[in-house]
N, CA and C atoms as an extended XYZ file, in Angstrom:
435
Properties=species:S:1:pos:R:3:atomname:S:1:resname:S:1:resid:I:1 pbc="F F F"
N         7.111      -18.056       22.625 N   MET     1
C         8.256      -18.254       23.534 CA  MET     1
C         8.965      -19.539       23.034 C   MET     1
N        10.190      -19.473       23.084 N   SER     2
C        11.056      -20.667       22.600 CA  SER     2
C        11.073      -21.717       23.626 C   SER     2
N        11.288      -22.857       23.299 N   PRO     3
C        11.199      -24.015       24.326 CA  PRO     3
C        12.313      -24.024       25.348 C   PRO     3
N        13.314      -22.972       25.159 N   THR     4
C        14.461      -22.961       26.086 CA  THR     4
C        14.084      -21.607       27.085 C   THR     4
N        12.910      -20.902       27.106 N   GLY     5
C        12.755      -19.931       27.648 CA  GLY     5
C        12.222      -18.678       26.984 C   GLY     5
N        12.081      -17.568       27.647 N   PRO     6
C        11.480      -16.334       27.002 CA  PRO     6
C        12.427      -15.976       25.798 C   PRO     6
N        11.748      -15.678       24.704 N   ALA     7
C        12.691      -14.961       23.580 CA  ALA     7
C        12.791      -13.423       23.946 C   ALA     7
N        13.991      -13.016       23.930 N   PRO     8
C        14.420      -11.686       24.358 CA  PRO     8
C        13.938      -10.627       23.620 C   PRO     8
N        13.846      -10.520       22.294 N   PHE     9
C        13.797       -9.474       21.501 CA  PHE     9
C        12.407       -9.077       21.215 C   PHE     9
N        12.063       -7.639       21.305 N   ALA    10
C        11.043       -7.106       21.242 CA  ALA    10
C        10.840       -5.865       20.306 C   ALA    10
N         9.950       -5.485       19.911 N   LEU    11
C         9.696       -4.157       19.040 CA  LEU    11
C         8.626       -3.343       19.533 C   LEU    11
N         8.760       -2.021       19.626 N   GLU    12
C         7.788       -1.261       19.986 CA  GLU    12
C         7.709        0.020       18.858 C   GLU    12
N         6.311        0.454       18.404 N   LEU    13
C         6.238        1.397       17.529 CA  LEU    13
C         4.873        2.233       18.014 C   LEU    13
N         4.998        3.490       17.832 N   SER    14
C         3.924        4.286       18.038 CA  SER    14
C         3.383        5.189       16.845 C   SER    14
N         2.196        5.675       16.804 N   ARG    15
C         1.887        6.376       15.787 CA  ARG    15
C         0.520        7.032       16.049 C   ARG    15
N         0.354        8.231       15.773 N   ARG    16
C        -0.866        9.146       16.038 CA  ARG    16
C        -1.853        9.038       14.791 C   ARG    16
N        -3.001        9.013       14.961 N   PHE    17
C        -3.875        8.890       14.076 CA  PHE    17
C        -5.037        9.856       14.331 C   PHE    17
N        -5.606       10.567       13.254 N   GLU    18
C        -6.832       11.599       13.313 CA  GLU    18
C        -8.033       10.585       13.373 C   GLU    18
N        -8.210       10.143       14.277 N   ALA    19
C        -9.371        9.328       14.624 CA  ALA    19
C        -9.608        8.919       15.973 C   ALA    19
N       -10.878        8.705       16.332 N   SER    20
C       -10.973        8.399       17.903 CA  SER    20
C       -10.496        6.886       18.057 C   SER    20
N       -10.287        6.769       19.495 N   PRO    21
C        -9.693        5.431       20.038 CA  PRO    21
C       -10.686        4.276       19.536 C   PRO    21
N       -11.929        4.590       19.512 N   GLU    22
C       -12.981        3.545       19.155 CA  GLU    22
C       -12.807        3.243       17.710 C   GLU    22
N       -12.588        4.027       16.896 N   ARG    23
C       -12.567        3.939       15.438 CA  ARG    23
C       -11.270        3.113       15.142 C   ARG    23
N       -10.102        3.538       15.669 N   VAL    24
C        -8.742        2.884       15.524 CA  VAL    24
C        -8.934        1.410       15.851 C   VAL    24
N        -9.435        1.179       17.157 N   PHE    25
C        -9.441       -0.158       17.867 CA  PHE    25
C       -10.377       -0.927       16.977 C   PHE    25
N       -11.590       -0.510       16.632 N   ASP    26
C       -12.508       -1.260       15.844 CA  ASP    26
C       -11.991       -1.807       14.760 C   ASP    26
N       -10.895       -1.104       13.724 N   ALA    27
C       -10.528       -1.441       12.507 CA  ALA    27
C        -9.612       -2.691       12.924 C   ALA    27
N        -8.913       -3.071       13.962 N   TRP    28
C        -8.203       -4.318       14.208 CA  TRP    28
C        -9.003       -5.419       14.237 C   TRP    28
N       -10.402       -5.332       14.671 N   LEU    29
C       -11.463       -6.421       14.850 CA  LEU    29
C       -12.499       -6.430       13.763 C   LEU    29
N       -11.992       -6.164       12.462 N   ASP    30
C       -12.909       -5.995       11.546 CA  ASP    30
C       -12.338       -6.696       10.347 C   ASP    30
N       -13.070       -7.384        9.491 N   LYS    31
C       -12.565       -7.936        8.135 CA  LYS    31
C       -11.705       -6.874        7.401 C   LYS    31
N       -12.012       -5.677        7.547 N   SER    32
C       -11.193       -4.562        6.867 CA  SER    32
C        -9.791       -4.629        7.085 C   SER    32
N        -9.543       -5.366        8.083 N   TRP    33
C        -8.097       -5.609        8.581 CA  TRP    33
C        -7.216       -5.874        7.424 C   TRP    33
N        -7.611       -6.767        6.469 N   GLY    34
C        -7.067       -7.129        5.384 CA  GLY    34
C        -6.470       -6.131        4.259 C   GLY    34
N        -7.316       -4.994        4.207 N   GLU    35
C        -7.178       -3.926        3.372 CA  GLU    35
C        -5.854       -3.178        3.930 C   GLU    35
N        -5.403       -3.217        4.994 N   TRP    36
C        -4.372       -2.339        5.227 CA  TRP    36
C        -3.212       -3.092        6.092 C   TRP    36
N        -3.340       -4.381        6.411 N   VAL    37
C        -2.332       -5.091        6.952 CA  VAL    37
C        -1.195       -5.424        6.176 C   VAL    37
N         0.184       -5.236        6.601 N   GLY    38
C         1.286       -5.787        5.784 CA  GLY    38
C         1.858       -4.483        5.248 C   GLY    38
N         3.172       -4.733        4.912 N   PRO    39
C         3.915       -3.520        4.193 CA  PRO    39
C         3.269       -3.092        2.691 C   PRO    39
N         3.756       -2.103        2.290 N   PRO    40
C         3.240       -1.797        0.876 CA  PRO    40
C         3.485       -2.771       -0.130 C   PRO    40
N         2.392       -2.930       -0.995 N   GLY    41
C         2.644       -3.990       -1.999 CA  GLY    41
C         1.911       -5.284       -1.582 C   GLY    41
N         1.986       -5.489       -0.384 N   VAL    42
C         1.042       -6.857        0.301 CA  VAL    42
C        -0.349       -6.506        0.379 C   VAL    42
N        -1.124       -7.582       -0.124 N   ASN    43
C        -2.543       -7.485        0.094 CA  ASN    43
C        -2.971       -8.534        1.109 C   ASN    43
N        -3.547       -8.168        2.180 N   GLY    44
C        -4.100       -9.098        3.297 CA  GLY    44
C        -5.556       -9.696        2.924 C   GLY    44
N        -5.701      -10.680        3.159 N   GLU    45
C        -7.025      -11.349        3.186 CA  GLU    45
C        -7.514      -12.100        4.383 C   GLU    45
N        -8.377      -11.696        5.121 N   VAL    46
C        -8.701      -11.995        6.488 CA  VAL    46
C        -9.872      -13.380        6.139 C   VAL    46
N        -9.044      -14.565        6.428 N   VAL    47
C        -9.934      -15.782        6.227 CA  VAL    47
C       -10.642      -16.549        7.373 C   VAL    47
N       -10.286      -15.898        8.648 N   GLN    48
C       -11.056      -16.276        9.789 CA  GLN    48
C       -10.784      -15.266       10.749 C   GLN    48
N       -11.902      -14.728       11.427 N   LEU    49
C       -11.803      -13.626       12.211 CA  LEU    49
C       -13.049      -13.974       13.464 C   LEU    49
N       -12.555      -14.410       14.574 N   VAL    50
C       -13.604      -14.464       15.908 CA  VAL    50
C       -13.077      -13.451       16.845 C   VAL    50
N       -13.356      -12.239       16.923 N   PRO    51
C       -13.068      -11.302       17.600 CA  PRO    51
C       -13.536      -11.311       19.105 C   PRO    51
N       -13.216      -12.227       19.732 N   LYS    52
C       -13.389      -12.481       21.149 CA  LYS    52
C       -12.305      -13.262       21.941 C   LYS    52
N       -12.017      -12.972       23.222 N   VAL    53
C       -10.966      -13.604       23.949 CA  VAL    53
C       -11.064      -15.020       23.786 C   VAL    53
N       -10.166      -15.598       23.454 N   GLY    54
C        -9.966      -16.959       23.146 CA  GLY    54
C       -10.303      -17.158       21.488 C   GLY    54
N       -10.892      -16.371       20.822 N   GLY    55
C       -11.147      -16.541       19.524 CA  GLY    55
C        -9.706      -16.442       18.532 C   GLY    55
N       -10.096      -16.768       17.472 N   SER    56
C        -8.861      -16.762       16.614 CA  SER    56
C        -9.122      -15.820       15.275 C   SER    56
N        -7.997      -15.580       14.521 N   TYR    57
C        -7.921      -14.973       13.425 CA  TYR    57
C        -6.926      -15.556       12.415 C   TYR    57
N        -6.997      -15.387       11.159 N   ARG    58
C        -5.880      -16.018       10.408 CA  ARG    58
C        -6.036      -15.072        8.931 C   ARG    58
N        -4.956      -14.569        8.677 N   VAL    59
C        -4.774      -13.797        7.530 CA  VAL    59
C        -3.915      -14.342        6.599 C   VAL    59
N        -4.194      -14.278        5.281 N   VAL    60
C        -3.266      -14.690        4.189 CA  VAL    60
C        -2.759      -13.294        3.441 C   VAL    60
N        -1.398      -13.329        3.508 N   MET    61
C        -0.747      -12.051        2.903 CA  MET    61
C        -0.459      -12.561        1.480 C   MET    61
N        -0.847      -11.875        0.438 N   HIS    62
C        -0.559      -11.930       -0.834 CA  HIS    62
C         0.522      -11.133       -1.183 C   HIS    62
N         1.670      -11.645       -1.541 N   LEU    63
C         2.867      -10.839       -1.822 CA  LEU    63
C         2.995      -10.509       -3.364 C   LEU    63
N         3.734       -9.501       -3.650 N   PRO    64
C         4.029       -8.810       -5.004 CA  PRO    64
C         4.441      -10.205       -5.878 C   PRO    64
N         5.075      -10.991       -5.436 N   SER    65
C         5.796      -11.916       -6.089 CA  SER    65
C         4.565      -13.073       -6.648 C   SER    65
N         3.555      -12.991       -5.935 N   GLY    66
C         2.446      -14.058       -6.103 CA  GLY    66
C         2.510      -14.960       -5.145 C   GLY    66
N         3.462      -15.127       -4.257 N   ASP    67
C         3.538      -16.115       -3.084 CA  ASP    67
C         2.591      -15.643       -2.038 C   ASP    67
N         2.317      -16.529       -1.184 N   THR    68
C         1.381      -16.177       -0.058 CA  THR    68
C         2.141      -16.493        1.297 C   THR    68
N         1.970      -15.766        2.264 N   LEU    69
C         2.223      -16.137        3.743 CA  LEU    69
C         1.048      -15.952        4.471 C   LEU    69
N         0.896      -17.006        5.472 N   THR    70
C        -0.197      -16.970        6.353 CA  THR    70
C         0.191      -16.978        7.903 C   THR    70
N        -0.494      -15.935        8.446 N   VAL    71
C        -0.326      -15.622        9.898 CA  VAL    71
C        -1.789      -15.816       10.527 C   VAL    71
N        -1.441      -16.321       11.877 N   GLY    72
C        -2.703      -16.462       12.588 CA  GLY    72
C        -2.428      -16.375       14.137 C   GLY    72
N        -3.420      -16.529       14.870 N   GLY    73
C        -3.413      -16.111       16.428 CA  GLY    73
C        -4.579      -16.301       17.206 C   GLY    73
N        -4.495      -16.081       18.390 N   GLN    74
C        -5.536      -16.078       19.236 CA  GLN    74
C        -5.652      -14.889       20.018 C   GLN    74
N        -7.009      -14.364       20.215 N   TYR    75
C        -7.125      -13.053       20.917 CA  TYR    75
C        -6.832      -13.366       22.424 C   TYR    75
N        -6.030      -12.555       23.195 N   LYS    76
C        -5.598      -12.894       24.359 CA  LYS    76
C        -6.618      -11.921       25.445 C   LYS    76
N        -6.680      -10.524       24.982 N   GLU    77
C        -7.300       -9.711       25.670 CA  GLU    77
C        -7.957       -8.670       24.855 C   GLU    77
N        -9.132       -8.377       24.980 N   ILE    78
C       -10.069       -7.282       24.283 CA  ILE    78
C       -10.595       -6.516       25.325 C   ILE    78
N       -10.091       -5.052       25.316 N   SER    79
C       -10.654       -4.164       26.215 CA  SER    79
C       -10.772       -2.858       25.500 C   SER    79
N       -12.076       -2.820       24.648 N   ARG    80
C       -12.428       -1.600       24.055 CA  ARG    80
C       -12.522       -0.427       24.710 C   ARG    80
N       -12.016        0.664       24.355 N   PRO    81
C       -11.120        1.045       23.050 CA  PRO    81
C        -9.707        1.051       23.681 C   PRO    81
N        -9.386        0.474       24.729 N   ASN    82
C        -7.915        0.735       25.344 CA  ASN    82
C        -6.847       -0.104       25.035 C   ASN    82
N        -7.131       -1.595       24.933 N   ARG    83
C        -6.057       -2.501       24.771 CA  ARG    83
C        -6.411       -3.729       24.140 C   ARG    83
N        -5.708       -4.182       23.298 N   LEU    84
C        -5.923       -5.428       22.426 CA  LEU    84
C        -4.611       -6.482       22.686 C   LEU    84
N        -4.860       -7.581       23.002 N   ALA    85
C        -3.555       -8.405       22.841 CA  ALA    85
C        -3.751       -9.785       22.139 C   ALA    85
N        -2.865      -10.281       21.309 N   MET    86
C        -2.987      -11.412       20.600 CA  MET    86
C        -1.732      -12.101       20.281 C   MET    86
N        -1.970      -13.399       20.088 N   SER    87
C        -0.555      -14.135       19.688 CA  SER    87
C        -0.430      -13.802       18.031 C   SER    87
N         0.596      -14.137       17.779 N   TRP    88
C         0.997      -13.883       16.295 CA  TRP    88
C         1.816      -14.915       15.871 C   TRP    88
N         1.447      -15.829       14.806 N   LYS    89
C         2.337      -16.952       14.478 CA  LYS    89
C         2.203      -17.252       12.912 C   LYS    89
N         3.339      -17.075       12.230 N   TRP    90
C         3.374      -17.249       11.008 CA  TRP    90
C         3.230      -18.766       10.806 C   TRP    90
N         2.531      -19.358        9.655 N   GLU    91
C         2.348      -20.745        9.455 CA  GLU    91
C         3.611      -21.539        9.213 C   GLU    91
N         4.567      -20.866        8.467 N   HIS    92
C         5.668      -21.388        8.136 CA  HIS    92
C         6.907      -21.377        9.319 C   HIS    92
N         6.489      -20.912       10.421 N   GLU    93
C         7.311      -20.985       11.689 CA  GLU    93
C         6.879      -21.568       12.753 C   GLU    93
N         7.914      -21.926       13.600 N   GLU    94
C         7.227      -22.563       14.876 CA  GLU    94
C         6.891      -21.677       15.999 C   GLU    94
N         7.616      -20.560       16.028 N   GLN    95
C         7.369      -19.668       17.086 CA  GLN    95
C         6.325      -18.769       17.139 C   GLN    95
N         5.495      -18.919       18.255 N   ASP    96
C         4.401      -17.725       18.558 CA  ASP    96
C         5.073      -16.441       19.043 C   ASP    96
N         4.668      -15.283       18.814 N   THR    97
C         5.031      -14.064       19.562 CA  THR    97
C         3.598      -13.495       20.010 C   THR    97
N         3.927      -12.336       20.704 N   LEU    98
C         2.726      -11.731       21.302 CA  LEU    98
C         2.602      -10.224       20.889 C   LEU    98
N         1.505       -9.907       20.520 N   ILE    99
C         1.310       -8.226       20.185 CA  ILE    99
C         0.260       -7.709       21.277 C   ILE    99
N         0.791       -6.518       21.685 N   THR   100
C        -0.108       -5.818       22.610 CA  THR   100
C        -0.251       -4.550       22.072 C   THR   100
N        -1.521       -4.026       21.730 N   LEU   101
C        -1.860       -2.844       21.306 CA  LEU   101
C        -2.498       -2.007       22.227 C   LEU   101
N        -2.038       -0.805       22.477 N   THR   102
C        -2.630        0.122       23.383 CA  THR   102
C        -3.047        1.382       22.674 C   THR   102
N        -4.286        2.052       22.814 N   PHE   103
C        -4.991        3.000       22.224 CA  PHE   103
C        -5.225        4.014       23.237 C   PHE   103
N        -4.735        5.287       23.059 N   ARG   104
C        -4.901        6.385       23.836 CA  ARG   104
C        -5.183        7.469       23.302 C   ARG   104
N        -6.302        8.172       23.922 N   ALA   105
C        -6.650        9.455       23.363 CA  ALA   105
C        -5.643       10.400       23.317 C   ALA   105
N        -5.396       11.238       22.053 N   ALA   106
C        -4.335       12.335       21.768 CA  ALA   106
C        -5.072       13.335       21.321 C   ALA   106
N        -5.610       14.376       22.055 N   GLY   107
C        -6.245       15.419       21.334 CA  GLY   107
C        -7.626       14.846       20.710 C   GLY   107
N        -7.578       15.411       19.574 N   LYS   108
C        -9.033       14.713       18.852 CA  LYS   108
C        -8.535       13.352       18.107 C   LYS   108
N        -7.398       12.914       18.422 N   GLY   109
C        -7.127       11.705       17.832 CA  GLY   109
C        -6.792       10.512       18.626 C   GLY   109
N        -5.871        9.659       18.290 N   THR   110
C        -5.446        8.346       19.036 CA  THR   110
C        -3.987        8.095       18.796 C   THR   110
N        -3.281        7.973       19.918 N   LEU   111
C        -1.858        7.640       19.876 CA  LEU   111
C        -1.979        5.895       20.209 C   LEU   111
N        -1.480        5.082       18.986 N   LEU   112
C        -1.484        3.716       19.027 CA  LEU   112
C        -0.125        3.231       19.309 C   LEU   112
N         0.102        2.184       20.075 N   THR   113
C         1.387        1.848       20.327 CA  THR   113
C         1.198        0.269       20.163 C   THR   113
N         2.161       -0.389       19.299 N   ILE   114
C         2.347       -1.847       19.102 CA  ILE   114
C         3.615       -2.384       19.774 C   ILE   114
N         3.263       -3.122       20.706 N   HIS   115
C         4.403       -3.729       21.256 CA  HIS   115
C         4.436       -5.350       20.944 C   HIS   115
N         5.203       -5.591       20.236 N   HIS   116
C         5.516       -6.949       19.884 CA  HIS   116
C         6.613       -7.787       20.345 C   HIS   116
N         6.389       -8.740       20.958 N   GLU   117
C         7.543       -9.427       21.766 CA  GLU   117
C         7.629      -10.929       21.513 C   GLU   117
N         8.683      -11.309       22.009 N   GLY   118
C         8.851      -12.852       21.726 CA  GLY   118
C         9.704      -13.295       20.614 C   GLY   118
N        10.561      -12.398       20.009 N   PHE   119
C        11.405      -12.755       18.823 CA  PHE   119
C        12.506      -13.569       19.290 C   PHE   119
N        12.876      -14.712       18.567 N   ALA   120
C        14.092      -15.361       19.037 CA  ALA   120
C        15.393      -14.737       18.580 C   ALA   120
N        15.294      -14.049       17.518 N   ALA   121
C        16.329      -13.271       16.980 CA  ALA   121
C        16.254      -11.931       16.354 C   ALA   121
N        17.070      -11.131       16.433 N   PRO   122
C        16.802       -9.610       16.133 CA  PRO   122
C        16.462       -9.523       14.748 C   PRO   122
N        16.888      -10.344       13.791 N   GLU   123
C        16.462      -10.304       12.358 CA  GLU   123
C        14.976      -10.430       12.182 C   GLU   123
N        14.400      -11.211       13.021 N   ARG   124
C        12.845      -11.495       12.871 CA  ARG   124
C        12.252      -10.294       13.402 C   ARG   124
N        12.695       -9.645       14.544 N   ARG   125
C        12.334       -8.563       15.111 CA  ARG   125
C        12.322       -7.492       13.954 C   ARG   125
N        13.363       -7.042       13.438 N   ASP   126
C        13.655       -6.282       12.363 CA  ASP   126
C        12.719       -6.391       11.209 C   ASP   126
N        12.666       -7.495       10.869 N   SER   127
C        11.671       -7.926        9.548 CA  SER   127
C        10.256       -7.465       10.063 C   SER   127
N         9.846       -7.667       11.100 N   HIS   128
C         8.480       -7.231       11.580 CA  HIS   128
C         8.509       -5.704       11.629 C   HIS   128
N         9.569       -4.879       12.033 N   ASN   129
C         9.402       -3.502       12.043 CA  ASN   129
C         9.212       -3.017       10.750 C   ASN   129
N         9.716       -3.630        9.644 N   ASN   130
C         9.226       -3.102        8.317 CA  ASN   130
C         7.837       -3.463        8.085 C   ASN   130
N         7.247       -4.658        8.464 N   GLY   131
C         5.870       -4.960        7.960 CA  GLY   131
C         4.976       -4.141        9.049 C   GLY   131
N         5.208       -3.886       10.225 N   TRP   132
C         4.323       -2.852       10.974 CA  TRP   132
C         4.617       -1.476       10.689 C   TRP   132
N         5.682       -1.079       10.350 N   THR   133
C         5.597        0.428        9.747 CA  THR   133
C         4.877        0.470        8.593 C   THR   133
N         4.927       -0.244        7.603 N   GLY   134
C         3.910       -0.316        6.344 CA  GLY   134
C         2.512       -0.383        6.802 C   GLY   134
N         2.312       -1.372        7.793 N   THR   135
C         0.901       -1.326        8.260 CA  THR   135
C         0.464       -0.278        8.905 C   THR   135
N         1.196        0.489        9.596 N   LEU   136
C         0.665        1.633       10.257 CA  LEU   136
C         0.414        2.843        9.211 C   LEU   136
N         1.331        2.915        8.090 N   GLU   137
C         1.127        3.969        7.010 CA  GLU   137
C        -0.254        3.704        6.213 C   GLU   137
N        -0.456        2.118        6.009 N   LYS   138
C        -1.750        1.937        5.384 CA  LYS   138
C        -2.846        2.068        6.075 C   LYS   138
N        -2.863        1.891        7.605 N   LEU   139
C        -3.893        2.190        8.365 CA  LEU   139
C        -4.210        3.642        8.274 C   LEU   139
N        -3.334        4.542        8.498 N   GLU   140
C        -3.523        5.953        8.401 CA  GLU   140
C        -4.242        6.142        7.015 C   GLU   140
N        -4.059        5.662        5.898 N   LYS   141
C        -4.767        5.966        4.806 CA  LYS   141
C        -6.304        5.488        5.018 C   LYS   141
N        -6.370        4.158        5.209 N   PHE   142
C        -7.485        3.501        5.435 CA  PHE   142
C        -8.589        4.427        6.440 C   PHE   142
N        -8.116        4.978        7.655 N   LEU   143
C        -8.798        5.653        8.463 CA  LEU   143
C        -9.163        7.048        8.028 C   LEU   143
N        -8.368        7.758        7.000 N   ALA   144
C        -8.681        9.093        6.408 CA  ALA   144
C        -9.820        8.876        5.401 C   ALA   144
N        -9.992        7.635        4.770 N   ASP   145
C       -11.138        7.424        3.888 CA  ASP   145
C       -12.380        7.760        4.390 C   ASP   145
């Protein structure tokens, strides 16, 4: 949230996976998260992971350029296998945002919806759209292995 009130821009993406809700949910709370988080070409490294309400996480994103960006946050809700909520803050930015993931059984698979809210500007939302779209593509490959 911004100091002047709620940030109005949000992003929502959904994708169906050929895996159970439990398996898709658990992938978000495991160090393997680093293997598939971020857009193509970015390699994540989970350097902190305390998967409990109030616990925190920290992921270093290794960019193709050799630069790194670090994101972290705190788990706000963990309701296996239906819902996961966590704050999301890039270390080089001041603003926290909130990610809420919902997992619904869809036939023999899972429909995952990411709701990411609290962006102060549409450009930040759009940048995350690219990152989350790539993340979901990489997660699909990860779950297929």
